[in-house]
C-alpha positions in Angstrom: -73.8 -215.6 -257.9 -70.8 -217.8 -258.3 -69.4 -219.8 -255.4 -65.9 -218.2 -255.8 -67.3 -214.7 -255.1 -69.0 -215.8 -251.8 -72.4 -216.4 -253.2 -75.2 -217.2 -250.6 -77.9 -218.4 -253.0 -77.6 -222.0 -251.8 -81.0 -223.4 -250.7 -81.3 -225.4 -247.5 -84.8 -226.9 -247.1 -86.1 -227.1 -243.5 -86.9 -230.7 -242.5 -90.4 -231.8 -242.0 -89.8 -233.0 -238.5 -91.6 -231.1 -235.7 -89.6 -231.2 -232.5 -91.5 -228.9 -230.1 -88.5 -228.6 -227.6 -86.2 -227.3 -230.3 -84.6 -224.1 -229.0 -84.9 -220.8 -230.8 -82.0 -220.3 -233.3 -81.5 -224.0 -233.9 -83.6 -223.9 -237.1 -81.6 -224.5 -240.2 -81.6 -221.7 -242.8 -84.3 -221.9 -245.4 -84.4 -220.6 -249.0 -83.2 -217.0 -249.6 -86.1 -214.8 -250.7 -86.0 -214.1 -254.4 -85.9 -210.4 -254.0 -82.8 -210.5 -251.7 -81.1 -213.0 -254.1 -81.7 -210.6 -257.0 -80.1 -207.7 -255.1 -77.2 -209.9 -254.1 -76.5 -210.7 -257.7 -76.7 -207.0 -258.6 -74.1 -206.2 -255.9 -71.8 -208.9 -257.2 -72.0 -207.5 -260.7 -71.4 -203.9 -259.5 -68.2 -205.1 -257.6 -67.0 -207.0 -260.7 -67.5 -203.9 -262.9 -65.7 -201.7 -260.3 -62.7 -204.0 -260.3 -62.5 -204.1 -264.1 -62.7 -200.3 -264.2 -59.8 -200.0 -261.8 -57.7 -202.3 -263.9 -58.4 -200.0 -266.9 -57.4 -196.9 -264.8 -54.2 -198.5 -263.8 -53.0 -198.8 -267.3 -54.4 -195.4 -268.4 -53.7 -192.9 -265.6 -51.1 -195.1 -263.8 -53.2 -195.6 -260.6 -51.1 -196.9 -257.8 -51.3 -200.5 -256.7 -51.7 -199.3 -253.1 -54.9 -197.4 -254.0 -56.3 -200.4 -255.9 -55.5 -202.7 -252.9 -57.4 -200.5 -250.4 -60.4 -200.1 -252.7 -60.6 -203.8 -253.2 -60.6 -204.3 -249.5 -63.5 -202.0 -249.2 -65.3 -203.9 -251.9 -64.6 -207.2 -250.1 -66.2 -205.8 -246.9 -69.2 -204.7 -248.9 -69.4 -208.2 -250.3 -69.2 -209.8 -246.9 -71.9 -207.6 -245.4 -74.3 -208.3 -248.2 -73.6 -212.0 -247.8 -74.4 -211.8 -244.0 -77.7 -210.1 -244.8 -78.6 -212.9 -247.2 -77.8 -215.5 -244.6 -79.9 -213.8 -241.9 -82.7 -213.7 -244.4 -82.3 -217.4 -245.0 -82.4 -218.2 -241.3 -85.6 -216.1 -240.9 -87.1 -217.9 -243.9 -86.2 -221.3 -242.3 -87.9 -220.3 -239.0 -91.0 -219.2 -240.9 -91.2 -222.5 -242.7 -90.8 -224.5 -239.5 -93.5 -222.4 -237.8 -95.9 -223.1 -240.6 -95.2 -226.8 -240.3 -95.7 -226.7 -236.5 -98.9 -224.8 -236.8 -100.2 -227.3 -239.3 -99.4 -230.2 -237.0 -101.1 -228.5 -234.1 -104.2 -227.9 -236.2 -104.2 -231.5 -237.2 -103.9 -232.6 -233.6 -106.7 -230.2 -232.7 -109.0 -231.8 -235.3 -108.1 -235.3 -234.1 -109.0 -234.3 -230.5 -112.3 -232.7 -231.6 -113.2 -235.7 -233.7 -112.3 -238.2 -230.9 -114.2 -236.2 -228.3 -117.4 -236.1 -230.5 -117.3 -239.9 -231.1 -116.4 -240.8 -227.4 -118.7 -238.3 -225.7 -121.1 -239.8 -223.1 -123.5 -238.0 -220.9 -124.1 -238.2 -217.2 -127.3 -240.1 -216.3 -128.9 -240.2 -212.9 -129.6 -243.7 -211.6 -131.3 -243.7 -208.3 -129.4 -241.7 -205.7 -126.0 -241.9 -207.5 -124.8 -240.0 -210.5 -122.7 -241.5 -213.3 -120.0 -239.0 -214.3 -119.1 -238.8 -218.0 -115.5 -240.0 -218.7 -112.9 -237.5 -219.6 -110.3 -237.9 -222.4 -106.6 -238.2 -221.6 -104.5 -235.1 -222.1 -102.5 -235.0 -225.3 -98.8 -233.9 -224.9 -98.6 -232.7 -228.5 -101.4 -230.3 -227.9 -101.5 -227.6 -225.2 -104.3 -227.6 -222.6 -107.1 -225.2 -223.5 -107.3 -222.0 -221.6 -110.5 -220.3 -220.6 -110.9 -216.9 -222.3 -112.3 -214.2 -220.1 -114.7 -212.2 -222.3 -115.5 -208.7 -221.2 -119.0 -208.2 -219.9 -121.2 -206.0 -222.0 -123.1 -203.7 -219.7 -126.6 -203.1 -220.8 -127.8 -199.6 -220.9 -130.0 -199.1 -217.8 -133.6 -198.6 -218.4 -133.6 -195.7 -216.0 -131.5 -193.6 -218.3 -134.0 -194.1 -221.1 -136.9 -193.1 -218.9 -134.9 -190.0 -217.8 -134.6 -189.0 -221.5 -138.3 -189.3 -221.8 -138.8 -187.1 -218.7 -136.5 -184.5 -220.1 -138.4 -184.6 -223.4 -141.7 -184.2 -221.6 -140.1 -181.3 -219.7 -139.4 -179.4 -222.9 -142.9 -180.0 -224.4 -145.4 -177.0 -224.4 -147.8 -177.0 -221.4 -151.3 -178.1 -222.3 -154.3 -176.3 -220.7 -155.9 -178.3 -217.9 -159.6 -178.1 -217.2 -161.0 -179.4 -213.8 -164.6 -180.2 -213.1 -166.3 -177.6 -210.8 -167.5 -180.3 -208.4 -167.8 -184.1 -208.0 -171.3 -184.1 -209.6 -169.8 -183.2 -213.1 -169.3 -186.5 -214.9 -167.4 -187.5 -218.1 -170.6 -188.0 -220.0 -171.8 -184.4 -219.2 -168.5 -182.9 -220.4 -168.5 -185.1 -223.5 -172.0 -184.1 -224.6 -171.2 -180.4 -224.0 -168.0 -180.5 -226.0 -169.7 -182.3 -228.9 -172.3 -179.5 -229.1 -169.6 -176.8 -229.0 -167.4 -178.3 -231.7 -168.2 -180.9 -234.4 -164.9 -182.9 -234.0 -163.6 -182.6 -230.5 -160.1 -183.8 -229.8 -159.4 -184.6 -226.1 -156.0 -185.9 -225.1 -156.7 -187.2 -221.6 -159.7 -187.4 -219.3 -159.4 -188.9 -215.9 -160.7 -188.6 -212.3 -158.4 -186.9 -209.8 -157.8 -188.0 -206.2 -160.5 -185.5 -205.1 -163.1 -187.1 -207.4 -163.2 -184.3 -209.9 -162.8 -184.8 -213.7 -159.6 -183.5 -215.3 -159.5 -182.9 -219.1 -156.6 -181.9 -221.3 -156.4 -181.1 -225.0 -153.9 -179.7 -227.5 -156.5 -178.9 -230.2 -157.3 -175.1 -230.3 -161.0 -175.5 -231.2 -161.5 -178.1 -228.4 -159.7 -175.8 -226.0 -162.0 -172.9 -226.9 -165.0 -175.1 -226.5 -163.9 -176.2 -223.0 -163.2 -172.5 -222.0 -166.8 -171.7 -222.9 -168.1 -174.4 -220.5 -167.8 -172.2 -217.4 -170.7 -174.0 -215.7 -169.0 -177.4 -215.8 -165.2 -177.0 -215.9 -162.7 -174.3 -214.9 -159.2 -173.8 -216.4 -156.3 -174.1 -214.1 -153.0 -172.2 -214.5 -149.9 -174.2 -215.4 -148.0 -175.8 -212.6 -145.0 -173.8 -211.4 -141.5 -175.5 -211.2 -140.4 -176.9 -207.9 -136.9 -176.7 -206.7 -135.1 -178.7 -204.0 -132.7 -176.9 -201.6 -130.3 -179.3 -199.9 -128.6 -178.8 -196.5 -130.8 -176.1 -195.1 -130.6 -175.7 -191.2 -133.8 -176.9 -189.6 -134.2 -173.7 -187.6 -134.7 -171.6 -190.8 -138.4 -170.7 -191.2 -140.4 -170.2 -194.4 -140.2 -166.4 -194.4 -136.5 -166.4 -193.8 -135.9 -168.7 -196.7 -137.9 -166.5 -199.0 -136.3 -163.3 -197.9 -132.7 -164.6 -197.9 -133.1 -166.2 -201.4 -134.1 -162.8 -202.9 -131.8 -160.6 -200.9 -128.5 -162.6 -200.8 -128.4 -163.5 -204.5 -127.7 -160.6 -206.9 -129.0 -162.6 -209.9 -132.5 -162.3 -208.4 -132.6 -158.5 -208.1 -136.0 -157.2 -208.9 -137.7 -160.5 -208.1 -140.8 -160.3 -205.8 -141.0 -162.4 -202.7 -144.5 -163.5 -203.8 -142.7 -165.5 -206.6 -141.2 -167.8 -204.0 -143.3 -170.2 -202.0 -141.9 -172.7 -199.5 -143.8 -176.0 -199.6 -142.4 -178.6 -197.3 -139.3 -180.2 -195.8 -137.9 -183.5 -196.9 -134.7 -185.5 -196.8 -133.3 -188.2 -194.4 -134.9 -188.0 -190.9 -131.6 -189.1 -189.3 -130.1 -185.6 -189.8 -130.9 -183.4 -186.8 -129.1 -180.3 -187.8 -130.3 -179.8 -191.4 -132.9 -180.9 -193.9 -134.0 -180.3 -197.5 -136.6 -177.7 -198.5 -138.9 -177.9 -201.5 -140.0 -174.5 -202.8 -142.2 -173.4 -205.7 -140.8 -170.6 -207.9 -141.5 -168.9 -211.2 -140.0 -170.2 -214.5 -137.6 -167.2 -214.5 -136.3 -168.0 -211.0 -136.0 -171.7 -211.8 -133.8 -170.9 -214.9 -131.6 -168.6 -212.8 -130.8 -170.7 -209.7 -131.0 -174.4 -211.0 -127.6 -176.0 -210.8 -125.9 -172.7 -209.6 -124.5 -171.8 -206.2 -127.3 -170.1 -204.2 -126.8 -168.5 -200.8 -129.4 -168.8 -198.1 -128.6 -167.5 -194.6 -125.3 -168.9 -193.4 -125.2 -171.8 -196.0 -124.9 -172.2 -199.8 -126.6 -174.9 -201.9 -127.0 -175.9 -205.5 -130.8 -176.1 -206.2 -132.1 -178.9 -208.4 -135.4 -179.5 -210.1 -137.8 -181.5 -207.9 -140.0 -183.8 -210.0 -141.2 -186.3 -207.4 -145.0 -186.6 -207.5 -147.1 -186.4 -204.4 -147.2 -189.8 -202.7 -148.7 -191.4 -199.7 -146.5 -192.9 -196.9 -149.3 -195.1 -195.6 -150.5 -197.0 -198.6 -147.5 -196.2 -200.8 -149.5 -194.9 -203.7 -148.7 -191.8 -205.9 -152.2 -190.4 -206.5 -152.6 -188.7 -203.1 -150.8 -187.7 -199.9 -151.0 -189.3 -196.4 -153.5 -186.8 -195.1 -156.0 -187.9 -197.7 -155.4 -191.6 -197.5 -158.4 -193.9 -196.7 -156.4 -196.8 -195.5 -156.5 -197.7 -191.8 -153.0 -199.1 -191.4 -149.5 -198.5 -192.8 -148.1 -200.9 -195.4 -144.7 -202.5 -195.3 -142.1 -200.7 -197.3 -140.7 -204.1 -198.5 -143.6 -206.4 -199.3 -146.3 -203.8 -199.6 -148.6 -205.7 -197.1 -150.3 -204.1 -194.1 -149.9 -205.2 -190.5 -146.1 -204.9 -190.0 -143.1 -202.6 -190.9 -140.0 -203.3 -192.9 -137.9 -204.4 -190.0 -140.4 -207.1 -189.0 -141.3 -208.2 -192.5 -141.6 -212.0 -192.8 -140.6 -211.8 -196.5 -137.4 -209.9 -195.8 -135.3 -212.4 -197.7 -137.4 -212.2 -200.8 -137.4 -209.6 -203.4 -139.4 -206.4 -202.6 -142.8 -205.8 -204.1 -144.2 -202.6 -205.4 -147.6 -201.4 -204.0 -148.5 -199.7 -207.3 -147.7 -202.0 -210.1 -146.8 -205.3 -208.2 -143.4 -205.4 -209.8 -140.2 -206.8 -208.2 -138.8 -203.5 -207.0 -139.1 -201.2 -204.0 -142.3 -199.3 -203.5 -142.0 -195.7 -204.7 -139.0 -196.7 -206.8 -138.1 -194.3 -209.7 -138.1 -197.3 -212.0 -141.7 -198.1 -211.4 -143.9 -197.7 -214.6 -146.7 -196.0 -212.6 -144.2 -193.7 -210.9 -142.7 -192.7 -214.3 -146.1 -192.2 -215.9 -147.1 -189.9 -213.0 -143.9 -187.9 -213.2 -144.3 -187.4 -217.0 -147.8 -186.1 -216.4 -146.5 -183.6 -213.9 -143.6 -182.6 -216.3 -146.1 -181.9 -219.1 -148.2 -179.7 -216.7 -145.3 -177.7 -215.4 -144.2 -174.6 -217.2 -140.4 -174.5 -217.2 -139.8 -172.0 -220.1 -139.8 -168.3 -219.3 
């Protein structure tokens, strides 16, 4: 572009100085970007061609001078607007160059501070009762003070959710036949010898002693199951465990027979169900509630599928039954292999430290972490995160028939 046509391709280089207190807008314009300079040159050529064409038209068709004057004014305005655009681009380019220089200076100051800190760093040493504090470096005005970045905490997935997934998986597994020794005189060696005689390669999944002293054997191999069924003089096959359901918020005055009758009569989804398919087991829940409690009932797989998680009416109240998976546990010794009426301990154990002789309110180790009576871990006794508790629950889930 020529200077007589208002060209704006003049280059002003931003100075290298870096004054941090310079206000926005004081930056001198920088170099016009090449793409904008090329477009500006094209606009100037178009305007020059337009003026030459109008001069030719004036001599050929006798175009009026007034029309030519007005059109030239429009062209001048177009020229001015394009020039302003180029100047704004130059200013933006100048600010960009200055920002790059300023960032480079800050990075250099940052490297100098890091280097100086590494060379001048001293460590605190303890000499007798006093402590020598490490000297701190002077703040640098050319470099802003570092700010502490608050990083978001990453929450770990609780272990309980993984164990719940395992319990749900065990709940969906097919129920294995369970064989119980006829009496306490039947030992593991007797059962093993008899199974080996009945089948050449026996496959037994579990074999343990129950709280009553009897042997319990489970197997998923069909040949081994048939061999155990033929041993009627040693073991007997028990039926699969029925699902248990918890009914919350039941009035305490409701008796067992009333709960069974109202559950069948008041809920149309249970039409045709016999009252023998519902068996009330025991009450549970917080003892502080005087007006109501929770009931645990045993039902058939069909009833469990119908009422679990759905509004169920019992007498003058309604509740949402849920699956009850807590294993039998003792409130005296805090173990999960028997109930309190079969416990051999002479005194109750503390629900905090799992030691006998005192209760939770008088525990001398109240300020310390709780101790589990089953695994010795640092969690409350009868906690759902206890490995022994989880193992016992999984065993009950695998013995319970949930599918219809």
